[in-house]
N, C-alpha and C positions, 0 to 999 in steps of 0.2 A: 224351560227349553235346555238350559245348560246341563242339568243332571242327565237328561235323555242323551245328549251328545256325548257326555262322559261315558255312559253305559255303552253306546254304540262304538266309541273309540276302543273300549276294553274288548268288546266282541270282535272288532276288526283286527285285534292283535293275536288271532288264533295261531298263525305260524310260529310266532315267538314263544307262545306258551307251550306249543307242541314240541318245540326244540329243546325246552328246558324242563324236563320232568322233575328235576331236583327242586326247582323253584316251587312247583305245585306241592311237593312234600313239605317244603319249608312253610308254605302258607297253611297247610293242614296242621302242623305243629303249633303255629301261632294261633290258629283258630281254636285249638283245644285250650291253649293258655288263656285266650280271651274269654272263652266260655267259663273257665274256672273263676276268672275275675268277676264275671257277671254274677255267678252264683254267690260269691262272697259278698258282693255289693247288695244283692237282693236280701241276703240274710241280715246284713247290717241295717238295711232299710226297714225290714219287718220288725227288727228289735227296737228301732227308734219309734215306729208307729205304735207298738204295743206298750212300751214302758215309758217313752218320752225321755229316757236317760241317755247316757253315753253308750256308744257302740264300740265294737272292736276298731282299732286304728285302721284307717284307709289312707291311701296316698293322695290326699287332698289337703292343700295348704289352707290354714285358717286365714280369715281376712286380717288386714293390718289393724293393729291396735287392740287385739284381744282374741279370745277364743270364739269360734263360730257358734252361733245360736243353733238350737236343734232344727228350727225351720229352714235356716240357710243350708245346714248340712244335708237335710233331706233333698233340697233342690239341687245341690251339687251332686249328690248321689244319683238322683234321677237323670241328670244331664250326662253323668259318666256312664250309667247303664245304657242310655240311648246311643252314646258314641260307640261303646263296645259292641252292642248288638248290630249297629250299622257296619262296623268293621267285619264282624262275622259274616254278615250277608254278602258283603263284597267279596270276601275270600271264598265263600261257597260258590258264588257266581264265577269267579276265576277258575276254580277247580272244574266246574261244569264245562267251561269253555275249553280247558285243556283236554278233558276227556273227549269232547266232541271233535276237537282237532285231531287227536290221536286216532279216533275211529275213522274219520274222513281220510287221513293219511294212509291208514291200512287199506281202506277200500281202493284208493288211487293206486297203491302199489300192486294190489292184486289185479286190478284192471290192466295196468301196464305189463305185468308179467304174462297175463293171458294174451295180450296183443303180440308180445314178443314171441311167445310159443307158436301162435298161429302163423306169424310171418316166417319163422324159421322152418315150419313144416312146409309152407308153400315153396320156399327156396330149395329145400331138400328134395321135394317132389318134382320140381322142375329140372333138377340137374341129374336125376338118376339115370334117365335113358335119353339118348340122343334121338332126334326126329329121324324117321326112316327116309332113305333116299327115294325119290320118285323113280318109277320104272323107266328104263330106256328103250327106245326102238318102238316097233309096232305094238308091243304089249302095253304101251302107255295108253293107247286109245281104249283098251278093254279093261284097264284097271279101274276098280270102283273109286268113287270120290272118298277122300278121307273123312271119317266121322269124328265129331268132337268127343272128348272124354265123357264117360258116363256121369261123372260128378257135375260137369257143365250142363248136361242135359237135364239132370235132376234139379239143379239149382240155377235157374237163369239169372243173368246179372240184374242188379237192381236198376230201376228206372231213374233213380236220383233221390235227393232228399225231399222230405215232405214240405209242402208250403207251410208258412207260419200259422195260417188259420187252421189247417188240418192238424198240425202238431198240438196246438192249444186245445182244439176240440177233443182230440184223443186223450190229452192230459186231463181235461175236465171229466171225461167219462171214467178214466182210471181213478180219479179222486173220488168220484161218486160211489164207486164200488169198493173203496178202501184200499186200492192199490197205490199207496203213497210213493213207492219207489218208481213205479211207472209214470206217475204224474210228475215227479221231480225230473225224470229223464226227459220227458217231453218239454217241460219248461226250460231246462238247460239247453236243449237243442235249439230253441229260439233265441235265448239270451246270449249264447256264445257263438253259434254258427251264423245266424241271420238276424242280427240286431236291426230293428226298424220300427215302424209305427206300432206294432203289436208287442213291443218289449215290455211296456208297463203291464199289459195283461199277463204276459209270461212271468214277470216278477211276482205278481200277486198269486198266480198259480203255484209258483215255486214256494212262496211263503206258506201257503195253505198246506202244501205237501210236507214241508219241513215241520210245521206244527203237528201234523199227524204223526210224524216220526219222532216227536218230542225233542227236536233239535232247535230249541227256542232261540238261542243266540243267532244261529244262522238264519232262522226265520225273520228275526228282527232286522237283520241286514237286508234281506230280500224285500221286505215291506217298506223299509226306509228308502231303498233305491227306487221302488215303484212310485212312492210319493214324490220323490225329487224329480222323476222323469217328467211329470206334468202335474203341477200342483193345482191347476184349474180344471182338470178333466173330471168327468162324471165318476171315475173310479178312484179318485184321490181320497174321498172319505173312507172307502173300503180299505185302502192301504193304511190309513191312520188307525182304523179299528184293528186291523191285523197286527200292526206294530204294538198297540196297547195289549192285545192278547199275548203277544210274544213276551213283553215285559212281565206280565202276570205269570207266565210259564216259569221264569227263573227268579221269581220273588221280588222283582223291582216294582212294588205296588205304587210308590209315589210317582215314578216315571209313567206308569200306566195311566194313573189318574190325570196327570198333567197332559198326556197325549189326548185323552178323551175330552179334556177342557179345550184344548186347541181345536179338536174336531168340531165341537159345538160352536166355537167362536168363528171359525172359518166357513163352516157349512151349517148354518142354522136350519136349513130345510133339506131333509133327506127322505128317502122312501120309507113307508111304514115298516117294511121288513127290516131295513137297515137300522131304523130307530129302535126296534125291539132288540136287535143284537147289541146295540150300544147300551141299552138299559140293562141287559143281562151282564155285560162286561162291567158296568158300574157296580152292580150288586156284588159280583164276584170279587172285585177289587176294593169293596167297601169305600167307594169314593163318595165324597159329599155332594 
């Protein structure tokens, strides 16, 4: 459970990573250095396995009382290689998070810019011409009634926001036809504007839409929120499965398998369709 919480905490730090691109570049340089160390350690390990003799010097201290035996040195090399590979995976995950955050920030800026342009156009259009004065005297009875502008006739005002059930249904239909952006917009309409009993369903829909857009870190946050909303609901197993698929998306295989183990422990009985999806996820994650 702790590795999964650590991954989610890293994913939740999107704004900080987006605000410091220099840190992402530093991680990239460190990742290249770590990969070079891994290659050197692998060459030393292959040399030990082939010849059984001494390899090139590596930064591993021998045990007290004498030189390290070849078997002990192999174990130390394997442990070091595992640590370096884990650091590389974490850095790649952080770079993916930073890229996703920058993309989301750009989309938000474009949306705000469009809203501001639209409002400025409305203000300028309303102040260009003053309303005509009504006719005075007997001519007032013969004057025709004022007509609304052509734009107002062509575009009648909206009747109001969609109910949550309608928004989720429209989002699921968009998801079924591959319109992931439309499904995400419908889900966020429910989670941000009208939070309520259908928020868990909306978060699951949001996670599926983000998986389709390959925004795996954000999808993990959405599925985790859906699970925490109601851990005893009939859709909680589906939220855990989505969380596991999100972990697999950005290479956190151990956390994905731990999540599937948690799903099996908390919900031993699931529908056959969901059980098949869980089996497929275990196979993709090479879980035991």
